[in-house]
DRENDO-1510 file (C-alpha; in Angstrom, 1 decimal, always signed):
<recs>
REC; n; res; u; v; w
REC; 1; MET; -74.7; +40.6; +13.1 .
REC; 2; LYS; -73.5; +44.2; +13.1 .
REC; 3; ILE; -70.0; +44.3; +14.6 .
REC; 4; LEU; -67.6; +47.2; +15.4 .
REC; 5; VAL; -63.8; +46.6; +15.4 .
REC; 6; VAL; -61.7; +49.1; +17.2 .
REC; 7; GLY; -58.2; +49.8; +15.8 .
REC; 8; SER; -56.4; +50.8; +12.6 .
REC; 9; GLY; -53.7; +48.3; +11.8 .
REC; 10; ALA; -53.2; +45.1; +9.9 .
REC; 11; ARG; -54.3; +43.0; +12.9 .
REC; 12; GLU; -57.7; +44.8; +12.8 .
REC; 13; ASP; -57.9; +44.3; +9.1 .
REC; 14; ALA; -57.4; +40.6; +9.6 .
REC; 15; ILE; -60.0; +40.5; +12.3 .
REC; 16; CYS; -62.5; +42.4; +10.0 .
REC; 17; GLN; -61.8; +40.0; +7.1 .
REC; 18; ALA; -62.3; +37.0; +9.4 .
REC; 19; LEU; -65.6; +38.4; +10.6 .
REC; 20; GLN; -66.7; +39.1; +7.0 .
REC; 21; LYS; -66.4; +35.5; +6.1 .
REC; 22; ASN; -70.0; +35.2; +7.4 .
REC; 23; SER; -71.8; +37.1; +4.6 .
REC; 24; GLN; -74.6; +38.1; +7.0 .
REC; 25; ASN; -72.3; +40.2; +9.1 .
REC; 26; VAL; -71.9; +43.9; +8.6 .
REC; 27; VAL; -68.4; +44.9; +9.9 .
REC; 28; PHE; -67.2; +48.5; +10.8 .
REC; 29; CYS; -63.7; +49.5; +11.8 .
REC; 30; ALA; -62.9; +52.6; +13.8 .
REC; 31; PRO; -60.8; +54.4; +12.8 .
REC; 32; GLY; -59.4; +51.8; +10.3 .
REC; 33; ASN; -57.2; +53.0; +7.5 .
REC; 34; ASP; -57.6; +53.8; +3.8 .
REC; 35; GLY; -56.1; +50.5; +2.7 .
REC; 36; MET; -58.9; +48.5; +4.4 .
REC; 37; LYS; -61.5; +50.2; +2.1 .
REC; 38; LEU; -59.9; +48.3; -0.9 .
REC; 39; SER; -61.4; +45.0; +0.6 .
REC; 40; GLY; -64.8; +46.6; +1.3 .
REC; 41; ILE; -64.3; +47.2; +5.0 .
REC; 42; LYS; -66.5; +50.2; +6.3 .
REC; 43; THR; -64.2; +52.5; +8.2 .
REC; 44; ILE; -65.4; +55.1; +10.7 .
REC; 45; SER; -63.5; +58.3; +11.6 .
REC; 46; ILE; -63.5; +57.8; +15.4 .
REC; 47; GLU; -60.1; +57.6; +17.2 .
REC; 48; GLU; -59.7; +54.4; +19.2 .
REC; 49; ASN; -59.4; +56.2; +22.6 .
REC; 50; ASP; -62.5; +58.4; +22.0 .
REC; 51; PHE; -64.7; +56.1; +24.1 .
REC; 52; GLU; -67.7; +58.3; +24.2 .
REC; 53; ARG; -68.0; +58.7; +20.4 .
REC; 54; MET; -67.3; +55.0; +19.9 .
REC; 55; ALA; -70.1; +54.1; +22.3 .
REC; 56; ASN; -72.5; +56.5; +20.7 .
REC; 57; PHE; -71.8; +55.0; +17.3 .
REC; 58; ALA; -72.4; +51.5; +18.7 .
REC; 59; GLN; -75.7; +52.6; +20.3 .
REC; 60; THR; -76.9; +54.6; +17.3 .
REC; 61; ASN; -76.1; +51.9; +14.8 .
REC; 62; SER; -77.4; +49.0; +16.9 .
REC; 63; ILE; -74.0; +47.3; +17.0 .
REC; 64; ASP; -74.4; +43.7; +18.4 .
REC; 65; TYR; -70.9; +43.8; +19.9 .
REC; 66; THR; -67.6; +45.5; +19.7 .
REC; 67; VAL; -64.2; +43.8; +19.3 .
REC; 68; VAL; -61.1; +45.7; +20.6 .
REC; 69; GLY; -57.9; +45.1; +18.6 .
REC; 70; PRO; -55.1; +47.3; +20.2 .
REC; 71; GLU; -53.8; +47.3; +23.7 .
REC; 72; GLU; -54.0; +51.0; +24.5 .
REC; 73; PRO; -57.8; +51.4; +24.6 .
REC; 74; LEU; -58.0; +48.2; +26.7 .
REC; 75; VAL; -55.5; +49.5; +29.2 .
REC; 76; ASN; -57.3; +52.8; +29.3 .
REC; 77; GLY; -60.6; +51.1; +30.2 .
REC; 78; ILE; -62.7; +51.0; +27.0 .
REC; 79; VAL; -64.4; +47.7; +28.1 .
REC; 80; ASP; -65.4; +49.2; +31.5 .
REC; 81; PHE; -66.8; +52.3; +29.7 .
REC; 82; PHE; -68.9; +50.3; +27.2 .
REC; 83; LYS; -70.2; +48.0; +30.0 .
REC; 84; ARG; -71.4; +51.0; +31.9 .
REC; 85; GLN; -73.5; +51.9; +28.8 .
REC; 86; ASN; -74.8; +48.3; +28.7 .
REC; 87; LEU; -73.0; +47.7; +25.4 .
REC; 88; LYS; -71.4; +44.3; +24.6 .
REC; 89; ILE; -67.7; +44.4; +24.0 .
REC; 90; PHE; -65.0; +41.7; +23.6 .
REC; 91; GLY; -61.8; +42.3; +25.5 .
REC; 92; PRO; -60.5; +42.3; +29.1 .
REC; 93; ASN; -61.5; +45.1; +31.4 .
REC; 94; GLN; -59.0; +47.6; +32.7 .
REC; 95; GLN; -58.0; +45.6; +35.7 .
REC; 96; ALA; -57.4; +42.5; +33.6 .
REC; 97; ALA; -55.6; +44.4; +30.9 .
REC; 98; GLN; -52.8; +45.1; +33.4 .
REC; 99; VAL; -51.6; +41.7; +32.1 .
REC; 100; GLU; -50.1; +43.8; +29.3 .
REC; 101; GLY; -50.1; +47.3; +30.8 .
REC; 102; SER; -47.8; +46.4; +33.7 .
REC; 103; LYS; -45.0; +43.9; +33.4 .
REC; 104; THR; -44.5; +43.8; +37.1 .
REC; 105; PHE; -48.2; +43.0; +37.7 .
REC; 106; THR; -47.8; +40.0; +35.3 .
REC; 107; LYS; -44.5; +38.9; +36.8 .
REC; 108; ARG; -46.2; +38.7; +40.2 .
REC; 109; LEU; -49.1; +36.7; +38.8 .
REC; 110; MET; -46.7; +34.2; +37.2 .
REC; 111; ALA; -44.8; +33.9; +40.4 .
REC; 112; ASP; -48.1; +33.2; +42.3 .
REC; 113; ALA; -49.1; +30.6; +39.6 .
REC; 114; GLY; -45.6; +28.9; +39.6 .
REC; 115; ILE; -45.1; +29.7; +35.9 .
REC; 116; PRO; -41.5; +29.7; +34.7 .
REC; 117; THR; -40.1; +33.0; +33.4 .
REC; 118; ALA; -36.9; +35.0; +33.4 .
REC; 119; GLN; -35.4; +36.1; +36.8 .
REC; 120; TYR; -35.9; +39.8; +37.1 .
REC; 121; GLN; -35.6; +43.0; +39.2 .
REC; 122; GLU; -37.8; +46.1; +38.9 .
REC; 123; PHE; -36.7; +49.7; +39.4 .
REC; 124; THR; -38.2; +53.2; +39.5 .
REC; 125; LYS; -35.0; +55.1; +40.3 .
REC; 126; LEU; -32.3; +55.5; +37.8 .
REC; 127; GLU; -29.5; +55.4; +40.4 .
REC; 128; ASP; -30.8; +52.0; +41.7 .
REC; 129; ALA; -31.0; +50.5; +38.2 .
REC; 130; LEU; -27.5; +51.7; +37.4 .
REC; 131; ASN; -26.1; +50.3; +40.6 .
REC; 132; TYR; -27.8; +46.9; +39.9 .
REC; 133; LEU; -26.3; +46.8; +36.4 .
REC; 134; LYS; -22.8; +47.1; +37.8 .
REC; 135; ILE; -23.2; +43.8; +39.7 .
REC; 136; VAL; -24.7; +41.9; +36.8 .
REC; 137; SER; -22.3; +39.1; +35.8 .
REC; 138; ASP; -24.1; +37.8; +32.7 .
REC; 139; PHE; -24.6; +39.8; +29.6 .
REC; 140; PRO; -26.6; +40.2; +27.4 .
REC; 141; ILE; -29.4; +41.3; +29.6 .
REC; 142; VAL; -33.0; +42.3; +28.8 .
REC; 143; ILE; -34.5; +45.7; +29.8 .
REC; 144; LYS; -38.2; +46.3; +29.5 .
REC; 145; ALA; -40.3; +49.5; +29.8 .
REC; 146; ASP; -43.1; +48.7; +32.3 .
REC; 147; GLY; -45.9; +49.9; +30.2 .
REC; 148; LEU; -47.1; +50.2; +26.6 .
REC; 149; ALA; -44.5; +50.9; +23.9 .
REC; 150; ALA; -46.1; +49.5; +20.7 .
REC; 151; GLY; -43.9; +46.5; +20.7 .
REC; 152; LYS; -40.7; +48.6; +20.9 .
REC; 153; GLY; -40.1; +48.7; +24.7 .
REC; 154; VAL; -37.9; +45.6; +25.0 .
REC; 155; PHE; -34.1; +46.0; +24.7 .
REC; 156; ILE; -31.4; +43.5; +24.6 .
REC; 157; ALA; -28.2; +45.1; +26.0 .
REC; 158; PRO; -25.0; +43.3; +25.0 .
REC; 159; ASP; -22.9; +45.0; +27.8 .
REC; 160; LEU; -22.9; +47.4; +30.7 .
REC; 161; VAL; -22.5; +50.5; +28.6 .
REC; 162; ALA; -25.5; +49.7; +26.4 .
REC; 163; ALA; -27.6; +48.7; +29.4 .
REC; 164; ALA; -26.8; +52.0; +31.2 .
REC; 165; GLU; -27.8; +53.9; +28.1 .
REC; 166; VAL; -31.2; +52.1; +27.8 .
REC; 167; VAL; -32.2; +52.6; +31.5 .
REC; 168; THR; -31.1; +56.3; +31.3 .
REC; 169; ASP; -33.4; +56.8; +28.3 .
REC; 170; LEU; -36.3; +55.1; +30.1 .
REC; 171; LEU; -36.0; +56.4; +33.6 .
REC; 172; ALA; -34.3; +59.8; +33.1 .
REC; 173; GLU; -35.7; +60.8; +29.6 .
REC; 174; HIS; -38.9; +58.8; +30.2 .
REC; 175; LYS; -38.9; +57.3; +26.7 .
REC; 176; PHE; -42.4; +55.7; +26.1 .
REC; 177; ASN; -43.5; +57.7; +29.2 .
REC; 178; THR; -41.7; +55.0; +31.3 .
REC; 179; ARG; -41.7; +55.4; +35.1 .
REC; 180; ARG; -40.6; +51.8; +35.9 .
REC; 181; VAL; -38.3; +49.3; +34.2 .
REC; 182; VAL; -37.9; +45.5; +34.5 .
REC; 183; ILE; -34.4; +44.1; +34.1 .
REC; 184; GLU; -34.3; +40.4; +33.5 .
REC; 185; GLU; -32.1; +37.6; +32.4 .
REC; 186; TYR; -31.6; +36.9; +28.7 .
REC; 187; LEU; -33.3; +33.7; +27.6 .
REC; 188; GLU; -31.9; +31.7; +24.7 .
REC; 189; GLY; -34.0; +29.3; +22.6 .
REC; 190; GLU; -36.8; +29.0; +20.1 .
REC; 191; GLU; -39.5; +31.7; +20.4 .
REC; 192; PHE; -43.2; +31.0; +19.6 .
REC; 193; SER; -46.6; +32.6; +20.3 .
REC; 194; LEU; -49.7; +30.9; +21.7 .
REC; 195; MET; -53.0; +32.8; +21.7 .
REC; 196; VAL; -56.2; +31.7; +23.3 .
REC; 197; PHE; -59.8; +32.8; +23.5 .
REC; 198; VAL; -60.6; +33.2; +27.3 .
REC; 199; ASP; -64.0; +33.1; +29.0 .
REC; 200; HIS; -63.3; +33.5; +32.7 .
REC; 201; LYS; -62.0; +30.0; +33.7 .
REC; 202; ARG; -62.5; +28.5; +30.2 .
REC; 203; PHE; -60.0; +29.0; +27.4 .
REC; 204; TYR; -59.7; +27.8; +23.8 .
REC; 205; PRO; -56.2; +27.6; +22.2 .
REC; 206; MET; -55.3; +28.8; +18.7 .
REC; 207; PRO; -52.6; +27.2; +16.5 .
REC; 208; LEU; -49.0; +28.2; +17.4 .
REC; 209; ALA; -47.4; +31.1; +15.4 .
REC; 210; GLN; -43.9; +32.5; +15.2 .
REC; 211; ASP; -43.2; +36.2; +14.9 .
REC; 212; TYR; -40.0; +37.8; +13.6 .
REC; 213; LYS; -39.3; +40.9; +15.7 .
REC; 214; LYS; -35.9; +42.0; +14.5 .
REC; 215; ILE; -35.7; +44.5; +11.6 .
REC; 216; LEU; -33.0; +42.7; +9.6 .
REC; 217; ASP; -32.5; +39.3; +8.1 .
REC; 218; GLY; -30.9; +36.8; +10.4 .
REC; 219; ASP; -32.7; +38.3; +13.4 .
REC; 220; LEU; -30.3; +41.3; +13.5 .
REC; 221; GLY; -30.9; +44.9; +14.4 .
REC; 222; PRO; -33.4; +46.6; +16.8 .
REC; 223; ASN; -36.8; +45.2; +17.7 .
REC; 224; THR; -39.9; +46.2; +15.8 .
REC; 225; GLY; -43.6; +45.6; +16.1 .
REC; 226; GLY; -43.1; +42.5; +14.0 .
REC; 227; MET; -41.7; +42.0; +10.5 .
REC; 228; GLY; -43.7; +38.9; +9.6 .
REC; 229; ALA; -45.0; +35.6; +10.9 .
REC; 230; VAL; -45.8; +32.0; +10.2 .
REC; 231; CYS; -48.4; +29.6; +11.4 .
REC; 232; PRO; -48.2; +26.8; +12.5 .
REC; 233; VAL; -44.7; +26.4; +13.8 .
REC; 234; ALA; -43.0; +23.4; +12.3 .
REC; 235; ASN; -40.0; +23.2; +14.8 .
REC; 236; ILE; -42.2; +23.2; +17.9 .
REC; 237; SER; -43.6; +19.7; +18.5 .
REC; 238; LYS; -47.2; +18.9; +19.5 .
REC; 239; ASN; -45.8; +17.7; +22.9 .
REC; 240; ILE; -44.3; +21.1; +23.5 .
REC; 241; GLU; -47.5; +22.8; +22.4 .
REC; 242; GLN; -49.5; +20.7; +24.9 .
REC; 243; GLU; -47.0; +21.4; +27.6 .
REC; 244; ALA; -47.4; +25.1; +27.0 .
REC; 245; ILE; -51.2; +24.8; +27.3 .
REC; 246; GLU; -51.1; +22.7; +30.4 .
REC; 247; ASN; -48.2; +24.3; +32.3 .
REC; 248; VAL; -48.5; +28.0; +31.2 .
REC; 249; LEU; -51.9; +29.0; +29.9 .
REC; 250; LYS; -54.0; +26.8; +32.2 .
REC; 251; PRO; -52.4; +27.9; +35.5 .
REC; 252; PHE; -52.3; +31.5; +34.4 .
REC; 253; VAL; -56.0; +31.7; +33.4 .
REC; 254; THR; -56.8; +29.9; +36.7 .
REC; 255; GLU; -54.7; +32.3; +38.7 .
REC; 256; LEU; -56.4; +35.3; +37.2 .
REC; 257; TYR; -59.8; +33.8; +38.1 .
REC; 258; ASP; -58.7; +32.8; +41.6 .
REC; 259; GLN; -57.5; +36.4; +42.2 .
REC; 260; GLY; -60.9; +37.7; +41.3 .
REC; 261; ILE; -60.0; +38.8; +37.7 .
REC; 262; LYS; -62.7; +37.5; +35.4 .
REC; 263; TYR; -60.8; +37.7; +32.1 .
REC; 264; THR; -62.8; +37.8; +28.9 .
REC; 265; GLY; -61.1; +38.2; +25.5 .
REC; 266; ILE; -57.8; +37.2; +23.9 .
REC; 267; LEU; -54.8; +36.2; +25.9 .
REC; 268; TYR; -51.4; +36.1; +24.1 .
REC; 269; ALA; -48.4; +34.2; +25.5 .
REC; 270; GLY; -45.0; +35.0; +24.1 .
REC; 271; LEU; -43.0; +31.8; +24.9 .
REC; 272; ILE; -39.5; +30.5; +24.5 .
REC; 273; LEU; -38.3; +26.9; +24.5 .
REC; 274; THR; -35.0; +26.9; +26.4 .
REC; 275; LYS; -32.6; +24.1; +27.4 .
REC; 276; LYS; -34.4; +24.2; +30.7 .
REC; 277; GLY; -37.9; +24.0; +29.1 .
REC; 278; ILE; -40.6; +26.5; +28.3 .
REC; 279; LYS; -40.5; +29.9; +29.8 .
REC; 280; VAL; -42.7; +33.0; +29.4 .
REC; 281; ILE; -41.3; +36.1; +27.7 .
REC; 282; GLU; -44.5; +38.1; +28.0 .
REC; 283; PHE; -48.3; +38.0; +28.2 .
REC; 284; ASN; -50.4; +40.4; +26.2 .
REC; 285; ALA; -54.1; +41.2; +26.5 .
REC; 286; ARG; -55.1; +41.0; +22.8 .
REC; 287; PHE; -54.5; +39.4; +19.5 .
REC; 288; GLY; -50.8; +39.5; +18.5 .
REC; 289; ASP; -49.6; +41.4; +15.5 .
REC; 290; PRO; -48.5; +40.1; +13.0 .
REC; 291; GLU; -49.5; +36.6; +14.3 .
REC; 292; THR; -53.2; +37.3; +13.9 .
REC; 293; GLU; -52.7; +37.9; +10.2 .
REC; 294; VAL; -51.5; +34.3; +9.7 .
REC; 295; VAL; -53.6; +32.6; +12.4 .
REC; 296; LEU; -57.1; +33.8; +11.6 .
REC; 297; PRO; -57.1; +32.8; +7.9 .
REC; 298; ARG; -56.7; +29.2; +9.2 .
REC; 299; LEU; -59.9; +29.4; +11.3 .
REC; 300; GLN; -62.7; +27.3; +9.8 .
REC; 301; SER; -65.3; +28.1; +12.4 .
REC; 302; ASP; -67.3; +31.3; +12.4 .
REC; 303; LEU; -65.3; +33.9; +14.4 .
REC; 304; SER; -68.3; +36.1; +15.0 .
REC; 305; GLU; -70.2; +33.1; +16.6 .
REC; 306; ILE; -67.2; +32.2; +18.8 .
REC; 307; ILE; -67.0; +35.7; +20.2 .
REC; 308; GLU; -70.8; +35.8; +20.6 .
REC; 309; GLN; -70.7; +32.6; +22.6 .
REC; 310; ILE; -67.9; +33.8; +24.8 .
REC; 311; LEU; -69.7; +37.1; +25.5 .
REC; 312; CYS; -72.8; +35.0; +26.6 .
REC; 313; HIS; -70.5; +32.7; +28.6 .
REC; 314; LYS; -71.6; +29.6; +26.7 .
REC; 315; LYS; -69.3; +26.7; +26.5 .
REC; 316; ILE; -67.9; +26.2; +23.0 .
REC; 317; LYS; -68.0; +22.5; +21.9 .
REC; 318; LYS; -65.3; +22.8; +19.2 .
REC; 319; ILE; -63.3; +25.3; +17.2 .
REC; 320; ASP; -62.2; +24.0; +13.8 .
REC; 321; TRP; -58.8; +25.0; +12.3 .
REC; 322; GLN; -57.4; +24.1; +9.0 .
REC; 323; ILE; -55.2; +21.0; +9.1 .
REC; 324; GLY; -52.1; +20.8; +6.9 .
REC; 325; GLY; -50.1; +23.4; +5.1 .
REC; 326; LEU; -49.2; +26.8; +6.6 .
REC; 327; ASN; -49.7; +30.5; +6.3 .
REC; 328; LEU; -46.8; +32.9; +6.0 .
REC; 329; GLY; -47.0; +36.7; +6.0 .
REC; 330; VAL; -44.3; +39.4; +5.4 .
REC; 331; PHE; -44.6; +43.1; +6.4 .
REC; 332; ALA; -43.6; +45.9; +4.1 .
REC; 333; VAL; -42.4; +48.7; +6.3 .
REC; 334; SER; -41.2; +52.3; +5.8 .
REC; 335; LYS; -37.5; +52.7; +5.1 .
REC; 336; GLY; -35.9; +53.9; +8.3 .
REC; 337; TYR; -38.3; +52.0; +10.5 .
REC; 338; PRO; -38.3; +51.6; +13.5 .
REC; 339; ILE; -36.1; +54.5; +14.4 .
REC; 340; LYS; -37.1; +57.2; +11.9 .
REC; 341; PRO; -39.6; +56.0; +9.2 .
REC; 342; VAL; -39.4; +57.8; +5.8 .
REC; 343; PHE; -42.8; +58.5; +4.5 .
REC; 344; GLY; -43.8; +58.7; +0.8 .
REC; 345; SER; -45.7; +57.1; -2.1 .
REC; 346; LEU; -46.4; +53.4; -2.1 .
REC; 347; GLY; -47.7; +53.3; -5.6 .
REC; 348; ASP; -51.0; +53.2; -7.5 .
REC; 349; ARG; -53.9; +51.6; -5.6 .
REC; 350; ASP; -54.6; +49.4; -8.7 .
REC; 351; THR; -51.3; +47.6; -8.1 .
REC; 352; PHE; -52.6; +46.6; -4.7 .
REC; 353; LYS; -56.0; +45.6; -6.0 .
REC; 354; LYS; -54.4; +43.3; -8.6 .
REC; 355; CYS; -52.4; +41.4; -5.9 .
REC; 356; SER; -53.3; +37.7; -6.1 .
REC; 357; LEU; -52.7; +37.3; -2.3 .
REC; 358; MET; -54.4; +38.6; +0.8 .
REC; 359; ILE; -53.1; +42.0; +2.0 .
REC; 360; ASN; -53.7; +43.3; +5.5 .
REC; 361; TYR; -53.2; +47.1; +5.6 .
REC; 362; ALA; -51.7; +49.1; +8.5 .
REC; 363; SER; -50.4; +52.6; +8.3 .
REC; 364; VAL; -51.5; +53.7; +4.8 .
REC; 365; ARG; -53.5; +56.6; +3.5 .
REC; 366; ARG; -54.9; +57.3; +0.1 .
REC; 367; GLU; -54.8; +60.5; -2.0 .
REC; 368; GLN; -56.7; +60.2; -5.3 .
REC; 369; GLN; -55.4; +57.0; -6.9 .
REC; 370; GLN; -52.2; +56.7; -4.9 .
REC; 371; LEU; -51.5; +55.1; -1.5 .
REC; 372; TYR; -49.0; +56.7; +0.8 .
REC; 373; SER; -47.1; +55.5; +4.0 .
REC; 374; HIS; -48.5; +56.9; +7.2 .
REC; 375; GLY; -46.4; +55.2; +9.8 .
REC; 376; GLY; -43.8; +52.4; +10.3 .
REC; 377; ARG; -45.5; +49.1; +9.3 .
REC; 378; LEU; -47.4; +49.6; +6.1 .
REC; 379; TYR; -49.0; +46.3; +4.8 .
REC; 380; LEU; -48.6; +42.6; +5.2 .
REC; 381; ILE; -48.9; +40.2; +2.3 .
REC; 382; GLN; -49.6; +36.6; +3.2 .
REC; 383; ALA; -50.0; +33.3; +1.4 .
REC; 384; GLN; -51.1; +29.8; +2.2 .
REC; 385; ALA; -49.1; +26.9; +0.9 .
REC; 386; GLU; -48.1; +23.3; +1.6 .
REC; 387; THR; -44.5; +24.2; +2.3 .
REC; 388; VAL; -42.5; +27.2; +3.6 .
REC; 389; GLU; -40.6; +27.5; +0.4 .
REC; 390; ASP; -43.8; +27.7; -1.7 .
REC; 391; ALA; -45.3; +30.3; +0.6 .
REC; 392; GLN; -42.1; +32.4; +0.5 .
REC; 393; THR; -42.1; +32.2; -3.3 .
REC; 394; LYS; -45.7; +33.4; -3.5 .
REC; 395; VAL; -45.3; +36.3; -1.0 .
REC; 396; TYR; -41.9; +37.6; -2.3 .
REC; 397; GLN; -43.1; +37.5; -5.9 .
REC; 398; GLU; -46.0; +39.8; -5.0 .
REC; 399; LEU; -43.8; +42.1; -2.9 .
REC; 400; GLU; -41.4; +42.5; -5.8 .
REC; 401; LYS; -44.2; +43.9; -7.9 .
REC; 402; MET; -44.8; +46.7; -5.4 .
REC; 403; ASP; -43.1; +50.1; -5.6 .
REC; 404; GLN; -39.8; +49.6; -3.8 .
REC; 405; THR; -38.9; +53.3; -3.4 .
REC; 406; ASN; -40.1; +53.8; +0.2 .
REC; 407; ILE; -40.5; +50.3; +1.5 .
REC; 408; PHE; -38.3; +47.7; +3.2 .
REC; 409; TYR; -39.0; +44.1; +4.1 .
REC; 410; ARG; -37.1; +41.1; +5.5 .
REC; 411; ARG; -36.4; +38.4; +3.0 .
REC; 412; ASP; -36.1; +35.4; +5.3 .
REC; 413; ILE; -39.5; +35.2; +7.1 .
REC; 414; GLY; -40.2; +31.5; +7.8 .
REC; 415; LYS; -36.5; +30.6; +8.0 .
REC; 416; ASN; -36.9; +28.8; +11.3 .
REC; 417; SER; -39.4; +26.3; +9.7 .
REC; 418; ILE; -37.1; +25.3; +6.8 .
</recs>
C-alpha cells in the first residue's frame, strides 16, 4: 500500500516506522522532519494544515489512505476535506475531533455517559473566573485552556495568587488563543494512558502506557508535551485496566455513537487511579505523544492492515501485542524548554546513525552533516528490555553519547515502575 502520514513529530516518526514493518508499504510523511530521513522515511514539504495540497498529493500519487497524527488538522477539519474529495483518511471528522478541541464538549459527553471525572466549572469572562477562585476552598486547583495548546494548556495552581495569574493570562492575554477556561478539582493518584482504535461502536484497546509530563526529575516543574514514556505500566493491575475499558472507554464510545457522532480513528484516554477509583483527566482525538513511541513497537499485527480494516468497517478478529518485557523512551529536549527553548547544534548526523537503539525524531533540521534543534522536543530514544532498570541503562547510555551542549532530558523516566 501507499500511505501518507500527516505530521512532523516523533509520534509521526513512530507511526511511519510501524507502517514500514510491512516491506510492501511505501510510506510518505508530510511535512515530516530532517531526522526521519535517516531511517528512510520519504518526507514531503507540505504543511499539515494545507489541506488542498495534501489532498492533491494523495490523488496524484495514488495514496491508498492517509493517517493523521496531530490534533490541529483534525480539529480544523482535514478528514471532512479529504472525504469530500473521495479520499480515504484515518482520523475523526471535525465534529468528533471536538473530543480534544473542546474540553467543555468532552466534559458534557462524560456527564451524559456517567463517566467519573473531576468536578469543574467553565468560564469565558475573567471577572467571573476570578470571583469563583476566591470561593475555592481546596488548593491546588487545575486550570485548563479550552482548546489546543500542544500539551501545555494545563496548569496546576498551588494557591489563589497563582490561579489568578493563570486565568488572567488565558482570558485577558488570550494565551494559546484561549477564549474559555475550565477550572476543576485537583486529582491525586497514579496516572496512565489508554489508547484504542475506534470504528464507530467497535473499539480495540492498546496496552497501557505512562507519560511523564513534568520537565524535571521527580515530577517537578511545568508541564511539557511529554518527557518520556513506558509501556506497559507495571503498577496498574490487569483488573484496573479492564475496569478502565469497561467503565470509561466502552460507555464513552457508545455515547459518541448514540449522539450521532460516528467516530473513526484513535481515541486517547488520560486516566488517573485515585482513592475513589478511576477518573478521566482528558480525552484526545489521536495517538498520544510520547506514548505512541513506546506502544507501537510492541504491535505484532500489521498496523497498515488494522487501519485498512477499520476504514472499510470490517470487524478485526484479533490484534497481537508483544507479551513480556517493556518499552521505555526518553525525550531529549532543547535547554530552556518548555518556556524558552535554546536552539543550536545537536551534533554530527553520523552519531545518530550509529545509535544502537530506535530513535524517533521531532523538531530537528539538517544542515550538511549536522543536525540542529528546531523546536522544544527534539528526539526520543527508546529501548525494549525485560526490566525497567535494563531499559533505563540502555537508553541513558545512548543519550550520554549525544552532544550535551543544547539538550536536556529527565533521568528518571520509568521511576513509577521500579
